N, C-alpha and C positions, 0 to 999 in steps of 0.2 A: 632282119637285115635289108631285105629288099626293101620294106617300108621306109626304111630309114634314106635307102637310095631315093624312092620316088619323091619323096618329102624334100631332100635335097634339091632333087631336078626341079620340085616347082619353086622353091624359092632362087635358084640359078634362072629360071625363067623370068620371075619377076623383076630381076636386078637388068637381065638382057632387056627387057620393056620398057624401064623406065632409063635405060643408057647408062648404068650404075655401075657393070659388072665388070672386071678386069681382064685382061687376057685370060691369066690364067684360070676363071672361071667359065669364060666362054669356052676353052678348050675342054674343059672336062664336060659343060654341057652337051656339046656336040657328041662325046663319047660314049655319055650316056644313052642318048636318044637311037646311036646307033647301035645300041645293043639293045635294048629296051624300044618295041611297037608301040604299047599300050603308052607310054609317055609321049610318044612322036606324034599318034593318033590326038591326043588329048590336050597337049601344052602346042606342038607344032615343032616348027623348025626356028632358026635362029632369025631369019630373016622374016620370017611371017611374024614373030613378036616384035621385029622393029615396026614392019608397016602399020601394027595393031595400037602401039604406042603412036604414032606420030598422027596415024588419025583420031585419037582419042584427044590428042594436043591441038590439033585444027577444029576440030567441034567445041572445044571450049573456047577458042579463042571468037569462035563466031556464032558464040550463045550471046544473046541480049535479054536482061532480065528487066518486065515492064508490070509493075506492080499494078492489080486487080482492085482497084476500089468500087467499081460499081456494085457487084455481089453485097459489100456488106451494109453501102448504104441503100441499096434495094429493099433489103432486109430491115435495116432501122425503121423504113418509112413506110413498112408493112405494120412494124409494129406501135408507130408514133400516135395514133388515133387514139389506142387504148391509155396511152401514158400520158397524154394532155389532159382528159377524162378523168384521169384518176386525179392527177396533180389539181385541177381546178374542180372536183367534188371536194378536198382536201384543203383549198384555198377558202370556199364559201363555206364549209364546217366550221372552221377559225373564227369568221367573220362572224356568223351568227353567235357563236360562245362569246366572245367580246362583247356583242350587241345585249345579251341577256344579262349579263354582268352589271353591263354599265344600267340598264333598268331597274334592275333589281337596287344598287345604290340608290340611284336615283329618287327610286318608288319611298325607301327606306328614309330617306333624308327630309322628303314631304311629311311623310305620316309624323316623324317625330318633332318638325317644325310645326304640324297641326293641334299636336295633343295638348302644349303649352299647359304643363301640370304647376299646382300651385303648392307652398308649403305644406298644406292641410289634406293634399290628395296624394297618394303613392303612385310613384312611377310604373306603370306595368309594360314590361317588352315581351313581344312573342316572336320567336324565332326558331323554323324549322322543328315546331311541334313542343320546344320548349317554354315556359312561361317565369319568366321573373319579374318578382315586386320588389320594388326599390321604395322605402319608407324615409321620406326627407325629415330632420327634426331641425327645429328653430333653435336660434341661440338661446332662447330663454328656457327651453326645455332641457338643456345639457344641464348635467350635476355639477354644482361649485367643484370648484379646485380642492383636493384634502390638503391640508400642510403637511410638508413632512414631518417625520417625528425629530423632535429634538435631538441632537447629538447629547452620546454621555459627555458628563464634565466631570472633572475630577477637585478636589480643595485639598491645596497642599496649606498646611501649619508648618510654620517653623518657629521649634522650642528650642531655646535657650537655655541652660541653667548655668550659671555665674556665681560662684563664691565670692565674696568680694575680701579684698585685702584686707590684711591686719594694719592698724595704725600703727604709724612709726615713733616712736619713743621720742620725745623733746632730746634734749642737750642735758648733762648734768647739771650744767651751772645755772641751767633757765630758773629765771624767776618767777615764772607762771606754772603751776600744772595743770592741764588740760583734760577733761574728762570726757571722753566721745561716745556717745552711747553704740550700744551693740549693735551692729546692722545683722540683718537678715539673710541667705539665699538670694539673690533677687531672679525671677522667673520671667522671660519674657519669650510671649504665643503672637503670632501671627498667623493670620488666616489667607489664604488668599486662593483667588478663584479663575483657574485661565488667564486673565488678567494682571494675576498677580498683584492686587489692589487689597492695600491692608485698611481695618477701619481705623478710624478715630480714637487714639487716645484717650481714655478717662484719668481727669487730672485728680493725683492723690492730694488728700489735705493732711498737712502737718498739725501738730501741737497748736503751734499760735493762730491756726484757720486761713492760714495765707496756701493757696495752691503750690504744689511742688513740680519743678520743672520736668519736662516730658522727655528728658532726656534718662535712661536709664543710670543706676546709681553707677554700676560698672561701666560705662562710658564717660561719666564726667571727668575733669579734672581732679584731682586733690586738692585743690586749692579751692573749688566749690565744694567739696565733700565737707572739707574744713570749717568753712565759713557758714553752713548748717547745720553744722554740729551743736547740740545740745550742753551748754557750759554749766557743769553743778555748780551750788554753793561751796563759797572758799571763805569761811566763818575764821579757820584756824591760821591764814594766812593774809588777814585783810590789809595788817600795816605794809605786805611787801607789795601790793597790787598795783600796776603801775596803769597809765593811761595805754600803752601800746601792749598787744601781746606777743611772742613770741612763736611763731608758725611753725611746722615742721617741716623740713625743705619737700621738693616734690620727688615723687616717683623716678627714678630713675631709669626704669625697665617699662617699654609701650609694645603690647602685645601685638601681634598683625591681624589686621580686619579689614574687610573688602573695602573698596572705595565705593562709596554710595551706601553704606551700610547692608546690613543683614538683607534688604529687600534687595539687592543688586543680583543675588543668585535667583535664577526662577527657573528652577526644574521644568522642563517640558519631555514627560514618558511618552515614549511610542504608542500607536495608536491601537496595539495589542494589550496594551494594560487598561485601554475603556473597553474594549469590548471582555475581556476576561474579568474583569471587575478587581482589578488588585488594590491591594491596601495593604499599610503597613509603616513603618516609622524606621528610617533610614539613619544612621548616626556614621558619621565619617572624620577623617582630617585632613587637611591640605598642609601639603611643605610649599612655604612659602620660601623663596630665597632673597639676598639682598635688593636686588633690581623691584620685588613683588611679584614677579610672576609666579602661578602655580606648576610647581617641579611636580607632585608627585598626590594621587588621592589614594586615601587607603579609607575602606568600608569597615568601621569598628564595633558596629552593630546593625546585621543583615536584617531587612524588612522581609525576607523572604521571597521577594521576587526580585529576580535579577536586572528585570527591564526597570523597576526602579531604582535600585543600588546603580544603576549603568547612567539615569537620568540626574540622578543627583550628582554623583560625582565630574559627569559632563557639563553641567553648571556650576559648578565648582571651580573647574577646569578653565571656564572661559572668563571670568570676573579675573580685573586685576586688582590688586593687595596692595595695601599699605603696611612694609615693610617693618620686621618688628626689630625695635630700635633702641640698644640697650647705651645711656649714656651720650644719647643723640647720634651713634653711631647703628647705622645699618647692618643686622645680623638675619641669620637664619631663623623661621619661626614655624611655628603650627597654628592653624587656626580649624578651630574645632567647632560643629555645625550640626543638626538634627533636623529631620524634615519628616514629616506626617503625613501619609499620601490615605485619604477616603475618599468612595463616590459619592459625588454630591445628589442630593437627593432631585429628582425632577418637578419642575415648579407645575403649582396646583393650575 
């Protein structure tokens, strides 16, 4: 309890010395030092505290601060010679290093200029203990360029087998009987190689010794077929023969066919077909509408390679067709064709 009173007395003494104490605090401090001899001796009375505060204020106001820079300057001046010496030696070392590098570079350039090597002599370079030998080779010593291997080629054969139409019978009242020689199935084979160029067809020779037309039978008009038919002997009806012959009317139906002939369809398989050596025969049907556009392509016989089948159908759908006609009126029709793909033999 006494310790708290002494501490309280010290706080009150400080407040009185600063001039911040109230009247109640001053009365409390007076009562405490009146009863406590120790606090009176250590802290002093109220008037002594006020005088001490006044002296401290006067001393603070009279104090003037003057910075003393002489001591730091003298200390720096004492260490300056060593610092200057250190900086000077560093600068001289850098200059010597730059000079040494310049001499090395210039000397190396002069040595290279004095060598003057020829194409026959090797170029020898010595640098830091390493010896590098460079041999120069003239243009004539170079190996000739090797031609790149030829890319694989593929032969596309267009094979079409068409059965001829049966001849139309003449009218019952026709005065002349015409016997047409039976016709065989006509087979057309076209071989194409990349550029799809077909060889020149061989002219067939008829019984009369004259070469036949290059147009296949199934592509000729009925009138031309009847004009080339062989007329048999007519001994029984010699009296009824007139100078004019009654010819059967033309066919009323014409099948769909590509514009430009079968050579207009040019399949171009993907590159994977060449690398894998794909071969086979693809037969397909193309549905042609009234305007001659390919509507749908159906594979009727696969070659075993989807890449070849897709190439045949894609080529068939790119071509424009002559629409099928019935009595001169265009109708939907079907065009059938087949392609044989085989790898071409490399040239010798």
